[in-house]
C-alpha positions as CSV (number, residue, x, y, z in Angstrom):
1,M,46.9,1.1,17.5
2,A,45.1,4.3,18.0
3,P,43.6,4.8,22.1
4,S,40.3,3.9,23.1
5,P,38.0,6.7,22.4
6,T,36.0,5.7,25.3
7,I,39.4,5.5,27.8
8,M,39.9,9.3,26.7
9,Q,36.7,10.9,27.4
10,A,36.5,9.1,30.9
11,V,39.8,10.8,31.9
12,E,38.7,14.2,30.7
13,K,35.3,13.3,32.5
14,L,37.6,12.4,35.3
15,G,40.1,15.7,35.3
16,Y,43.0,13.8,33.8
17,R,43.9,12.4,37.2
18,V,42.8,8.8,37.6
19,T,43.2,5.6,38.9
20,V,42.0,2.3,37.0
21,G,39.0,2.1,39.3
22,D,37.9,5.7,38.6
23,V,38.3,4.6,35.0
24,A,36.5,1.3,34.9
25,T,33.8,3.1,36.9
26,Q,33.0,5.8,34.9
27,A,33.4,3.9,31.7
28,G,31.7,0.6,32.5
29,L,35.2,-1.4,31.5
30,N,36.8,-4.3,32.3
31,V,39.3,-3.8,34.9
32,G,41.8,-5.2,33.4
33,E,41.2,-3.8,29.8
34,A,40.7,-0.2,31.3
35,N,44.4,-0.8,33.4
36,Q,46.0,-1.5,29.6
37,S,43.9,1.1,27.7
38,L,45.7,3.8,30.6
39,L,49.1,2.5,30.0
40,A,48.8,2.4,26.5
41,L,47.4,6.0,26.6
42,A,50.1,7.1,29.3
43,S,52.1,5.9,26.9
44,D,51.2,7.8,23.6
45,A,50.0,11.3,25.3
46,G,52.9,12.2,27.6
47,G,51.0,10.9,31.1
48,H,53.0,10.5,34.1
49,L,52.7,7.7,36.5
50,Q,52.0,8.4,40.3
51,V,52.7,6.0,43.1
52,A,51.5,5.3,46.5
53,D,53.6,4.6,49.6
54,S,50.8,1.6,49.4
55,G,51.9,0.4,46.2
56,D,48.4,2.2,44.2
57,I,49.2,4.0,40.8
58,V,48.0,7.1,39.9
59,Y,47.9,8.7,36.5
60,L,48.3,11.7,35.5
61,F,47.5,13.2,32.1
62,P,47.9,16.7,30.1
63,Q,44.7,18.5,29.4
64,N,46.1,18.3,25.1
65,F,46.3,15.4,25.6
66,R,43.9,14.6,22.4
67,A,45.8,17.2,20.3
68,I,49.0,15.1,21.6
69,L,47.4,12.1,19.9
70,R,46.0,13.9,16.8
71,N,49.7,14.6,15.8
72,K,51.0,11.2,16.0
73,Y,48.0,8.9,14.6
74,F,46.9,9.7,11.7
75,R,44.2,7.0,11.7
76,L,43.1,9.7,14.6
77,R,43.1,12.7,12.7
78,L,41.0,10.0,10.0
79,Q,38.6,9.4,12.2
80,E,37.6,12.5,13.0
81,W,37.5,13.8,9.4
82,W,35.5,10.7,8.1
83,K,33.1,11.9,11.6
84,K,32.4,14.9,10.5
85,V,31.6,13.8,6.4
86,W,29.0,11.1,7.7
87,S,27.4,13.3,9.7
88,V,26.7,15.5,6.5
89,L,26.1,12.2,4.4
90,F,23.5,10.7,6.6
91,Y,21.7,14.3,7.3
92,L,21.5,13.9,3.3
93,I,20.4,10.4,3.3
94,R,17.7,11.0,5.3
95,I,16.5,14.1,3.6
96,S,16.8,11.9,0.8
97,F,13.4,9.8,1.5
98,G,11.0,12.9,1.6
99,I,12.9,13.9,-1.5
100,F,12.1,10.7,-3.5
101,L,8.5,10.9,-1.7
102,T,7.7,14.7,-3.4
103,V,9.3,13.5,-6.9
104,S,7.6,10.3,-7.0
105,I,4.3,12.0,-6.4
106,A,4.6,15.1,-8.7
107,L,6.4,12.5,-11.5
108,I,3.1,10.4,-11.0
109,T,0.6,12.8,-10.6
110,V,2.0,15.0,-14.0
111,T,2.3,11.6,-15.8
112,I,-1.4,10.9,-15.4
113,F,-2.7,14.7,-16.1
114,M,-0.6,13.9,-19.2
115,I,-1.8,10.8,-20.4
116,I,-5.8,11.8,-20.0
117,T,-5.4,15.2,-21.3
118,A,-4.1,13.3,-24.3
119,A,-7.1,10.9,-24.2
120,N,-9.5,13.8,-23.6
121,S,-8.0,15.5,-27.1
122,D,-8.5,12.5,-28.9
123,R,-12.3,12.0,-27.9
124,D,-13.1,15.9,-28.8
125,G,-10.5,18.6,-29.7
126,D,-13.0,21.0,-28.6
127,N,-13.8,19.7,-25.0
128,R,-10.0,18.8,-24.6
129,G,-9.5,20.4,-21.3
130,S,-13.1,20.1,-20.2
131,S,-13.2,17.0,-18.4
132,F,-9.9,17.4,-16.4
133,G,-9.1,20.9,-16.4
134,G,-11.3,22.2,-14.2
135,G,-10.5,19.5,-11.8
136,G,-7.0,18.4,-12.5
137,F,-5.8,23.0,-12.4
138,F,-7.7,22.3,-8.9
139,Y,-5.6,19.6,-8.1
140,F,-2.7,20.5,-8.9
141,P,-1.9,23.7,-6.9
142,N,-2.9,22.0,-3.4
143,L,-0.9,19.5,-4.3
144,F,2.4,21.0,-4.9
145,W,1.3,23.4,-1.7
146,Y,1.2,20.5,0.6
147,L,4.9,19.6,-1.0
148,S,6.1,23.4,-1.2
149,P,8.4,24.7,1.7
150,N,5.7,27.4,2.4
151,Y,3.6,24.7,3.4
152,D,6.1,23.1,5.4
153,T,6.7,27.0,7.0
154,H,2.9,26.8,7.5
155,Y,2.5,23.5,9.1
156,Q,5.5,24.9,11.4
157,E,3.7,27.5,12.8
158,R,0.8,25.3,13.7
159,R,2.4,23.3,15.1
160,R,4.2,25.6,17.4
161,E,0.6,26.5,18.1
162,R,-0.4,23.1,19.5
163,R,2.9,23.2,21.4
164,E,3.9,19.9,19.8
165,E,7.5,18.5,20.5
166,S,9.6,17.7,17.6
167,N,12.6,19.6,16.0
168,L,12.4,17.6,12.6
169,N,11.4,19.6,9.1
170,F,9.4,17.5,6.8
171,F,12.2,15.9,5.5
172,E,13.5,14.8,8.6
173,A,10.0,13.6,9.8
174,V,9.8,11.3,6.4
175,F,12.6,9.1,7.3
176,S,11.1,9.3,10.8
177,F,7.9,8.0,10.1
178,L,10.0,5.2,7.6
179,F,12.8,4.2,9.7
180,G,12.3,5.4,13.0
181,D,14.9,7.2,15.0
182,G,17.2,4.6,16.1
183,N,17.5,2.3,19.4
184,P,17.0,4.1,22.3
185,N,18.8,1.3,24.7
186,A,22.1,1.7,21.8
187,N,24.2,2.0,24.8
188,L,22.7,-0.2,27.0
189,E,25.6,-2.6,28.4
190,E,27.6,0.8,29.1
191,R,24.7,2.3,31.1
192,R,24.2,-1.5,33.1
193,W,28.0,-1.6,33.9
194,Q,28.4,1.9,34.7
195,E,25.7,1.9,36.9
196,I,27.1,-1.7,38.4
197,A,30.0,-0.1,39.2
198,T,28.8,3.1,40.9
199,V,26.5,0.8,43.3
200,I,29.8,-0.8,44.3
201,R,32.0,2.4,44.8
202,N,28.7,4.2,46.6
203,N,29.0,0.9,48.6
204,R,33.0,1.5,49.4
205,G,33.6,-1.6,47.2
206,A,31.8,-4.5,49.0
207,V,28.7,-6.2,47.9
208,V,26.5,-8.7,47.9
209,A,24.7,-9.9,44.7
210,E,20.9,-8.9,45.5
211,Q,22.5,-5.2,45.3
212,I,24.1,-6.1,41.6
213,A,20.7,-8.4,40.6
214,P,18.3,-5.4,39.6
215,Y,21.0,-4.0,36.8
216,L,21.3,-8.1,35.7
217,D,19.0,-9.9,33.1
218,E,18.1,-13.6,32.8
219,I,18.5,-14.3,36.8
220,G,16.8,-17.1,38.1
221,E,13.7,-17.2,40.4
222,G,15.5,-18.4,43.3
223,Y,18.4,-15.9,43.1
224,T,17.7,-13.9,46.5
225,R,18.8,-17.6,48.5
226,E,20.3,-20.3,46.4
227,Y,22.3,-19.3,42.8
228,E,24.6,-16.3,42.3
229,D,26.0,-17.4,39.3
230,Y,24.5,-13.8,37.5
231,M,27.9,-12.6,40.1
232,L,30.5,-14.2,37.7
233,P,31.0,-11.6,34.5
234,V,31.2,-8.9,37.4
235,L,34.1,-10.2,39.6
236,T,35.8,-11.0,35.7
237,R,34.9,-7.8,34.5
238,F,35.9,-6.0,38.0
239,N,38.2,-8.2,39.5
240,G,36.5,-8.7,42.5
241,Q,36.8,-11.5,45.0
242,P,34.4,-13.6,46.6
243,G,34.4,-13.9,50.6
244,V,32.3,-16.6,52.8
245,S,30.8,-15.6,56.3
246,P,30.1,-17.8,59.0
247,E,27.0,-18.8,57.9
248,G,28.0,-19.6,54.4
249,Q,26.6,-16.5,52.8
250,I,28.5,-15.0,49.6
251,V,29.7,-11.6,49.7
252,Y,31.7,-10.0,46.7
253,Y,34.4,-7.4,47.4
254,F,36.2,-5.3,44.5
255,P,39.8,-3.5,45.6
256,E,40.3,-1.9,42.5
257,L,37.2,-0.1,43.0
258,Q,38.2,1.1,46.6
259,V,41.1,3.4,45.2
260,S,40.3,6.8,44.2
261,A,42.3,9.8,42.3
262,V,39.8,12.2,43.6
263,K,37.4,12.2,47.0
264,K,33.9,11.9,45.6
265,R,30.4,12.4,46.4
266,R,27.7,9.2,46.8
267,H,26.3,8.9,43.3
268,A,22.4,9.1,43.4
269,I,21.5,6.3,40.7
270,S,18.0,4.5,39.9
271,D,17.7,1.4,42.1
272,H,17.2,-0.6,38.6
273,L,18.2,-0.9,35.5
274,E,16.2,0.6,33.1
275,E,15.0,0.2,29.7
276,F,13.7,2.7,27.7
277,P,10.9,1.6,25.1
278,W,10.7,2.6,21.3
279,R,9.4,5.4,19.8
280,F,7.2,4.6,16.7
281,S,8.6,8.5,15.5
282,A,10.3,11.5,17.3
283,A,7.5,13.3,14.6
284,S,4.8,15.6,16.0
285,S,1.2,13.5,15.2
286,G,0.6,16.3,12.7
287,Q,4.0,15.3,10.6
288,I,3.1,11.6,10.9
289,M,-0.6,12.1,9.4
290,L,1.3,14.1,6.8
291,S,3.4,11.3,6.0
292,A,1.0,9.0,6.1
293,G,-1.3,10.7,3.7
294,L,1.6,11.6,1.1
295,G,2.5,8.0,1.2
296,V,-1.4,6.5,0.7
297,L,-1.4,9.4,-2.5
298,N,1.8,8.2,-4.2
299,F,0.5,4.7,-3.6
300,V,-3.2,4.8,-5.0
301,G,-1.5,7.7,-8.1
302,A,1.2,4.6,-8.8
303,L,-2.3,1.9,-9.2
304,V,-3.9,4.7,-11.4
305,L,-0.4,4.9,-13.3
306,G,-0.3,1.6,-14.0
307,R,-3.4,1.2,-15.1
308,L,-3.2,4.0,-17.5
309,L,0.0,2.3,-18.8
310,S,-1.1,-1.1,-18.6
311,D,-1.3,-1.6,-22.4
312,G,1.9,-0.1,-23.2
313,T,0.3,2.1,-26.0
314,V,0.3,5.1,-24.7
315,A,4.0,5.5,-23.7
316,A,5.0,4.9,-27.1
317,Q,2.6,7.3,-28.4
318,L,3.4,10.2,-26.0
319,G,7.0,9.6,-25.6
320,G,8.8,11.7,-23.5
321,L,8.1,11.9,-19.8
322,V,5.2,9.6,-20.0
323,A,7.5,7.0,-21.7
324,F,10.0,7.5,-19.2
325,V,8.0,7.1,-16.2
326,Q,7.0,4.0,-17.9
327,G,10.6,2.6,-17.9
328,I,11.1,3.1,-13.9
329,Y,7.2,2.5,-13.2
330,W,8.4,-0.4,-11.2
331,L,10.8,1.0,-8.9
332,L,7.5,4.0,-8.2
333,L,5.6,1.1,-7.3
334,A,8.3,-0.7,-4.9
335,Y,8.6,2.7,-3.3
336,G,5.0,3.5,-2.6
337,A,4.1,0.1,-1.3
338,G,7.2,0.0,0.6
339,F,6.9,3.6,2.2
340,L,3.6,2.7,3.5
341,G,4.5,-1.6,4.5
342,I,7.8,-1.2,6.4
343,P,6.5,1.9,9.1
344,L,3.3,-0.9,9.2
345,L,5.8,-4.0,9.9
346,R,8.2,-1.4,12.3
347,Y,4.8,-0.8,14.6
348,F,3.5,-4.4,15.5
349,W,7.6,-5.0,15.9
350,I,8.1,-1.9,18.7
351,Q,5.0,-3.1,19.9
352,W,6.2,-6.8,20.7
353,R,9.6,-5.3,21.7
354,N,7.9,-2.9,24.0
355,R,6.4,-5.6,25.7
356,K,9.6,-7.7,26.2
357,I,11.1,-4.2,27.6
358,G,8.5,-4.4,29.6
359,D,8.7,-7.3,31.2
360,R,12.5,-7.4,31.8
361,N,12.2,-3.8,33.6
362,R,9.3,-5.4,36.0
363,D,11.7,-8.3,36.8
364,R,14.3,-5.4,37.7
365,I,12.0,-3.6,39.7
366,F,10.6,-6.4,41.8
367,R,14.3,-7.3,42.6
368,A,14.6,-4.0,43.8
369,R,12.0,-3.9,46.0
370,L,13.6,-7.4,47.4
371,L,16.4,-5.1,48.5
372,A,14.3,-2.0,49.6
373,S,12.4,-4.3,52.6
374,P,15.0,-7.0,53.0
375,D,14.7,-9.9,55.5
376,A,16.6,-10.4,58.2
377,P,19.1,-13.2,56.3
378,L,19.5,-10.5,54.1
379,Q,20.1,-7.8,56.3
380,Q,22.6,-10.0,58.1
381,K,24.6,-10.5,55.0
382,I,24.8,-7.0,53.6
383,N,25.9,-6.0,57.0
384,Y,28.8,-8.6,56.9
385,A,30.1,-6.9,53.5
386,Q,30.6,-4.1,55.6
387,Q,33.8,-5.7,56.8
388,F,35.4,-5.8,53.8
389,A,34.0,-1.8,52.7
390,A,36.9,0.3,52.6
391,E,37.7,3.6,50.8
392,K,41.5,4.9,49.9
393,V,41.8,8.3,47.7
394,I,45.4,9.0,47.1
395,G,46.2,12.4,47.0
396,N,49.7,14.0,46.7
397,E,51.3,13.4,49.9
398,D,50.8,10.0,49.2
399,L,53.0,9.9,46.8
400,V,56.6,8.1,47.0
401,Y,57.2,8.5,43.0
402,S,56.2,10.7,40.1
403,S,57.1,10.1,36.7
404,E,57.0,13.9,36.4
405,T,60.1,14.5,38.2
406,D,63.8,13.2,38.2
407,L,64.3,10.1,41.0
408,L,66.5,11.8,43.1
409,D,64.3,15.5,42.9
410,Q,61.8,13.2,44.6
411,E,64.2,11.6,47.1
412,V,65.5,15.1,48.1
413,E,61.7,16.3,48.3
414,R,61.2,13.3,50.2
415,S,63.2,13.7,52.7
416,A,62.6,16.7,53.2
417,Q,58.9,16.1,54.0
418,I,59.9,13.5,56.6
419,D,62.1,15.9,58.3
420,A,59.4,18.6,58.1
421,E,57.0,16.0,59.9
422,W,59.7,14.6,62.4
423,K,60.0,18.8,63.4
424,K,56.5,19.0,64.1
425,R,56.1,16.7,66.5
426,L,58.8,17.2,68.1
427,E,57.8,21.3,68.1
428,R,54.1,19.7,69.6
429,G,56.3,17.0,72.3
430,S,58.0,20.3,73.4
431,G,55.2,22.2,73.4
432,E,53.2,19.7,75.8
């Protein structure tokens, strides 16, 4: 089984020397899962175990452990290859909707032009171009100028002059108008557990429930005094233990998160978990208007074309492109309707979704404010939790064993360290 990408990223960010608590905090993972994953990664990537005199374990990894794993796991190489291929495929899918829109408008417009021109030719051979030629030929160059790369360049220049923030080209903007730009809270659970673990670390491994509540959802109104069932998933994930004060208040401490391989500064984080609102599109307002306008043009053109093709005789008489367009007419009409319908439905769905997000954010802010101005019982509870607070940083001087070197060599080195320490003490004693 290939190692977890989340674990590998955490190890790299932490400097290749980590404890289980370090990784659980960095990645927001379950302590048990982090422990098992680190053991597997150390075994597969040639990592080393360092044991402190307290019994705590530090994992040390070579900085080229990804190269080691790539050589060992075909699946890992395949995943990296597919990631590159998929990025290209997905980009082609994104721009295909804009390409199909321009092709659809072109087909519809050219077909309408051919049908009307043929009809005028049948009515009056001498004036077959007069009824449509003046408006038609004026219309076509303008339409295709809108769809041409030159127009996109011109539009980009105007957009830069207006200082609108959008890095999307025309085809990317069409996809963004249709489907948006993804879930802004796709990593919400990862962020939630990372921030909870950071809060615990910042408080040296001992917290009260009210310090964790601003990062959780669906907590009852009486959470500040009565029910703390919402802490159970936190205890399970980080191997926490509850403690009870003489006044019957519950506090929580997490031994694994109190041990680190490197001394770290206190991380500044938000006082609550914030969900980001959904955006309709990352395209600029001009790009959205252009996409919507072309969508309307495409749909209206499809309706007009449908009326011209309704009797079925025109396509039979003209054949060629007209017959081909009649064969795919329902596809063109469905695309035109979907091009306008999907963004409209998505707009109302986003409004509903953002109201829900706003409600949850307000609830978390309310809990954070209660914590910012604690009353006497809550402050007493926080003070009691600090009795369980501890922080242990494992340095090389704390190690009693490392799998990097032979056990006999370590015994000799350890004995030399002890002798040197005793010699220093004797010298200090004789000096006094």
